[in-house]
DSSP file (Angstrom, degrees, kcal/mol; ACC not computed):
  #  RESIDUE AA STRUCTURE BP1 BP2  ACC     N-H-->O    O-->H-N    N-H-->O    O-->H-N    TCO  KAPPA ALPHA  PHI   PSI    X-CA   Y-CA   Z-CA
    1    1 A M              0   0    0      0, 0.0     2,-0.2     0, 0.0     0, 0.0   0.000 360.0 360.0 360.0 130.6   -1.5    9.7  -22.0
    2    2 A S        -     0   0    0      1,-0.1     2,-0.0     0, 0.0     0, 0.0  -0.629 360.0 -97.8 -96.6 158.9   -2.0   10.7  -18.5
    3    3 A A        -     0   0    0     -2,-0.2     2,-0.2     1,-0.1    -1,-0.1  -0.359  37.6-110.5 -72.5 148.2    0.2    9.4  -15.5
    4    4 A I        -     0   0    0      1,-0.1     2,-0.2    -2,-0.0    -1,-0.1  -0.514  36.1-107.5 -76.3 145.4   -1.0    6.5  -13.5
    5    5 A S        +     0   0    0     -2,-0.2    -1,-0.1     2,-0.0    41,-0.0  -0.530  47.3 175.8 -74.2 142.8   -2.0    7.4   -9.9
    6    6 A S        -     0   0    0     -2,-0.2    37,-0.0     2,-0.1    -3,-0.0  -0.993  36.5-155.3-148.5 134.6    0.6    6.1   -7.4
    7    7 A P        +     0   0    0      0, 0.0    -1,-0.1     0, 0.0    -2,-0.0   0.475  54.8 130.9 -89.2  -0.4    1.0    6.4   -3.7
    8    8 A C        +     0   0    0      1,-0.1    -2,-0.1     2,-0.1     4,-0.1  -0.203  29.7 175.8 -58.6 130.1    4.8    5.8   -4.0
    9    9 A I        -     0   0    0      2,-0.1    -1,-0.1     0, 0.0     3,-0.1   0.148  56.3-103.6-119.8  21.6    7.0    8.3   -2.2
   10   10 A K  S    S+     0   0    0      1,-0.2     2,-0.5     0, 0.0    -2,-0.1   0.770  88.5 117.7  66.3  26.6   10.2    6.6   -3.0
   11   11 A I        +     0   0    0      2,-0.1     2,-1.3    10,-0.0    12,-0.9  -0.822  41.4 179.4-117.7  87.7   10.8    5.0    0.4
   12   12 A C        +     0   0    0     -2,-0.5     2,-0.4    10,-0.1     9,-0.1  -0.698  23.1 133.1-100.0  89.7   10.7    1.4   -0.7
   13   13 A V        -     0   0    0     -2,-1.3     9,-3.8     7,-0.0     2,-0.5  -0.994  45.3-143.6-132.4 124.7   11.2   -0.7    2.4
   14   14 A I  B     -A   21   0A   0     -2,-0.4     7,-0.2     7,-0.2    13,-0.1  -0.808  19.3-129.8 -94.9 130.2    9.0   -3.7    3.1
   15   15 A D     >  -     0   0    0      5,-2.6     4,-2.4    -2,-0.5     5,-0.3  -0.598  10.6-143.3 -75.7 128.6    8.4   -4.2    6.9
   16   16 A P  T  4 S+     0   0    0      0, 0.0    -1,-0.1     0, 0.0    -2,-0.0   0.815  95.0  44.8 -69.2 -29.2    9.1   -7.8    7.8
   17   17 A A  T  4 S+     0   0    0      1,-0.1    44,-0.1     3,-0.1    -2,-0.0   0.945 125.3  27.4 -79.2 -47.1    6.2   -8.0   10.3
   18   18 A S  T  4 S-     0   0    0      2,-0.2    -1,-0.1    45,-0.0     3,-0.1   0.709  92.4-136.4 -90.8 -17.2    3.4   -6.4    8.4
   19   19 A K     <  +     0   0    0     -4,-2.4     9,-0.5     1,-0.3     2,-0.3   0.732  64.5 124.8  70.8  20.3    4.7   -7.3    4.8
   20   20 A L  S    S-     0   0    0     -5,-0.3    -5,-2.6     7,-0.1    -1,-0.3  -0.859  72.0-103.3-112.9 147.7    3.8   -3.7    3.8
   21   21 A C  B  >  -A   14   0A   0      5,-2.8     4,-1.7    -2,-0.3    -7,-0.2  -0.467  24.3-144.0 -61.6 130.3    5.9   -1.0    2.2
   22   22 A Q  T  4 S+     0   0    0     -9,-3.8    -1,-0.2    -2,-0.2   -10,-0.1   0.742  95.6  49.9 -72.5 -18.8    6.8    1.5    4.9
   23   23 A G  T  4 S+     0   0    0    -12,-0.9    -1,-0.2   -10,-0.3   -11,-0.1   0.906 131.2   5.8 -83.5 -44.5    6.6    4.3    2.4
   24   24 A C  T  4 S-     0   0    0    -13,-0.3    -2,-0.2     2,-0.1    29,-0.1   0.592  89.4-121.7-121.1 -16.0    3.3    3.8    0.7
   25   25 A G     <  +     0   0    0     -4,-1.7     2,-0.1     1,-0.3    -3,-0.1   0.428  64.0 133.1  87.7  -1.4    1.6    0.9    2.6
   26   26 A R        -     0   0    0     -6,-0.1    -5,-2.8     1,-0.1    -1,-0.3  -0.475  54.7-118.7 -81.1 156.1    1.1   -1.5   -0.4
   27   27 A T     >  -     0   0    0     -7,-0.2     4,-2.3    -2,-0.1    -7,-0.1  -0.374  30.7-106.2 -78.6 166.9    2.0   -5.2   -0.4
   28   28 A L  H  > S+     0   0    0     -9,-0.5     4,-2.5     2,-0.2     5,-0.2   0.868 122.5  53.1 -62.8 -37.4    4.6   -6.6   -2.7
   29   29 A Q  H  > S+     0   0    0      2,-0.2     4,-2.0     1,-0.2    -1,-0.2   0.895 109.2  48.5 -65.9 -38.7    1.9   -8.1   -4.9
   30   30 A E  H  > S+     0   0    0      2,-0.2     4,-1.2     1,-0.2    -2,-0.2   0.953 111.8  49.1 -63.4 -48.2    0.1   -4.8   -5.2
   31   31 A I  H >< S+     0   0    0     -4,-2.3     3,-0.7     1,-0.2     4,-0.4   0.931 112.5  49.4 -58.0 -46.5    3.4   -3.0   -6.1
   32   32 A A  H 3< S+     0   0    0     -4,-2.5     3,-0.3     1,-0.2    -1,-0.2   0.848 118.6  37.0 -64.5 -37.0    4.1   -5.8   -8.8
   33   33 A Q  H >X S+     0   0    0     -4,-2.0     3,-1.9     1,-0.2     4,-0.8   0.501  85.4 107.5 -90.9  -4.4    0.6   -5.6  -10.3
   34   34 A W  G X< S+     0   0    0     -4,-1.2     3,-0.9    -3,-0.7    -1,-0.2   0.815  79.0  46.0 -56.0 -42.4    0.2   -1.8  -10.0
   35   35 A S  G 34 S+     0   0    0     -4,-0.4    -1,-0.3    -3,-0.3    -2,-0.1   0.712 112.7  52.4 -77.3 -11.7    0.6   -0.9  -13.7
   36   36 A R  G <4 S+     0   0    0     -3,-1.9    -1,-0.2    -4,-0.1    -2,-0.2   0.562  92.0  93.5 -95.9  -9.3   -1.8   -3.7  -14.8
   37   37 A L  S << S-     0   0    0     -3,-0.9     2,-0.1    -4,-0.8    -7,-0.0  -0.460  82.1-110.0 -82.6 158.6   -4.6   -2.6  -12.4
   38   38 A S     >  -     0   0    0     -2,-0.1     4,-2.4     1,-0.1     5,-0.2  -0.399  31.0-107.9 -74.0 159.9   -7.5   -0.3  -13.6
   39   39 A E  H  > S+     0   0    0      1,-0.2     4,-2.7     2,-0.2     5,-0.2   0.865 122.6  53.3 -59.6 -37.1   -7.5    3.2  -12.2
   40   40 A A  H  > S+     0   0    0      2,-0.2     4,-1.7     1,-0.2    -1,-0.2   0.844 107.9  49.5 -67.6 -33.1  -10.6    2.3  -10.1
   41   41 A E  H  > S+     0   0    0      2,-0.2     4,-1.8     1,-0.2    -2,-0.2   0.890 112.6  48.4 -72.0 -39.3   -8.7   -0.7   -8.7
   42   42 A R  H  X S+     0   0    0     -4,-2.4     4,-2.9     1,-0.2     5,-0.2   0.931 111.7  49.0 -66.6 -46.4   -5.7    1.6   -7.8
   43   43 A L  H  X S+     0   0    0     -4,-2.7     4,-1.6     1,-0.2    -1,-0.2   0.888 108.2  53.7 -60.4 -36.4   -7.9    4.2   -6.2
   44   44 A A  H  < S+     0   0    0     -4,-1.7     4,-0.4     2,-0.2    -1,-0.2   0.908 111.9  44.7 -65.0 -42.0   -9.7    1.6   -4.2
   45   45 A I  H >X S+     0   0    0     -4,-1.8     3,-2.0     1,-0.2     4,-0.6   0.937 110.4  55.1 -65.5 -45.2   -6.3    0.3   -2.8
   46   46 A M  H >X S+     0   0    0     -4,-2.9     3,-0.9     1,-0.3     4,-0.5   0.827  99.1  62.8 -58.9 -30.2   -5.1    3.9   -2.2
   47   47 A A  H 3< S+     0   0    0     -4,-1.6    -1,-0.3     1,-0.2     4,-0.3   0.715 105.5  45.9 -70.9 -16.3   -8.2    4.6   -0.1
   48   48 A T  H <> S+     0   0    0     -3,-2.0     4,-1.7    -4,-0.4    -1,-0.2   0.498  90.4  85.9-100.1  -3.0   -7.0    1.9    2.4
   49   49 A L  H <X S+     0   0    0     -3,-0.9     4,-2.0    -4,-0.6     5,-0.2   0.875  82.2  55.1 -72.1 -36.8   -3.4    2.9    2.7
   50   50 A E  H  X S+     0   0    0     -4,-0.5     4,-0.6     1,-0.2    -1,-0.2   0.901 111.6  45.2 -65.4 -40.6   -3.6    5.5    5.4
   51   51 A E  H >4 S+     0   0    0     -4,-0.3     3,-0.5     1,-0.2    -1,-0.2   0.868 110.3  55.4 -66.2 -36.5   -5.4    3.1    7.7
   52   52 A R  H 3< S+     0   0    0     -4,-1.7    -2,-0.2     1,-0.2    -1,-0.2   0.883 112.6  41.9 -61.9 -38.0   -2.8    0.4    6.9
   53   53 A L  H 3< S+     0   0    0     -4,-2.0    -1,-0.2    -5,-0.1    -2,-0.2   0.505  90.2 109.8 -92.5  -4.7    0.1    2.7    7.9
   54   54 A S  S << S-     0   0    0     -4,-0.6     3,-0.1    -3,-0.5    -3,-0.0  -0.464  83.1 -98.7 -71.2 143.5   -1.6    4.1   11.0
   55   55 A P        -     0   0    0      0, 0.0    -1,-0.1     0, 0.0     6,-0.1  -0.326  49.5 -95.2 -62.1 145.9   -0.1    2.9   14.3
   56   56 A P        -     0   0    0      0, 0.0     3,-0.3     0, 0.0     5,-0.0  -0.345  28.0-151.1 -64.3 140.2   -2.1    0.1   15.8
   57   57 A R  S    S+     0   0    0      1,-0.2     0, 0.0    -3,-0.1     0, 0.0   0.769  92.4  39.7 -81.1 -29.8   -4.7    1.2   18.4
   58   58 A D  S    S-     0   0    0      2,-0.1    -1,-0.2     3,-0.1     3,-0.1   0.041 118.2 -97.1-119.2  22.4   -4.7   -1.9   20.4
   59   59 A G  S    S+     0   0    0      1,-0.3     2,-0.1    -3,-0.3    -2,-0.0   0.443  85.8 123.1  80.5  -0.7   -1.0   -2.9   20.5
   60   60 A Q  S    S-     0   0    0      1,-0.1    -1,-0.3     0, 0.0    -2,-0.1  -0.455  72.2 -89.7 -88.5 165.2   -1.3   -5.4   17.6
   61   61 A A        -     0   0    0      1,-0.1    -1,-0.1    -2,-0.1     3,-0.1  -0.366  59.0 -82.9 -68.6 152.9    0.6   -5.3   14.4
   62   62 A P        -     0   0    0      0, 0.0    -1,-0.1     0, 0.0   -10,-0.1  -0.227  53.0 -98.5 -53.5 148.4   -1.0   -3.2   11.6
   63   63 A R        -     0   0    0    -12,-0.2     2,-0.4    -3,-0.1   -45,-0.0  -0.316  36.3-150.5 -63.7 147.3   -3.6   -5.0    9.5
   64   64 A R        -     0   0    0     -3,-0.1     2,-0.1    -2,-0.0   -45,-0.1  -0.984  14.7-119.5-125.6 138.6   -2.5   -6.4    6.2
   65   65 A S              0   0    0     -2,-0.4     0, 0.0     1,-0.1     0, 0.0  -0.400 360.0 360.0 -77.9 155.2   -4.7   -6.8    3.1
   66   66 A A              0   0    0     -2,-0.1    -1,-0.1     0, 0.0    -2,-0.0   0.441 360.0 360.0 -77.1 360.0   -5.2  -10.3    1.7
């Protein structure tokens, strides 16, 4: 059995403004459902994490996924 892909870097702190984990960029819902998602679903979420964690370009709070 192979390990599931995960962006977790063991810095598990939820930002109160963005509601995203400051370590990996996932929402609490994504973290809770992670082991039940398909590999394709996990990879699709992981493809958005860098943008989620990037500093805002226009002074607004980082975007959050629905």
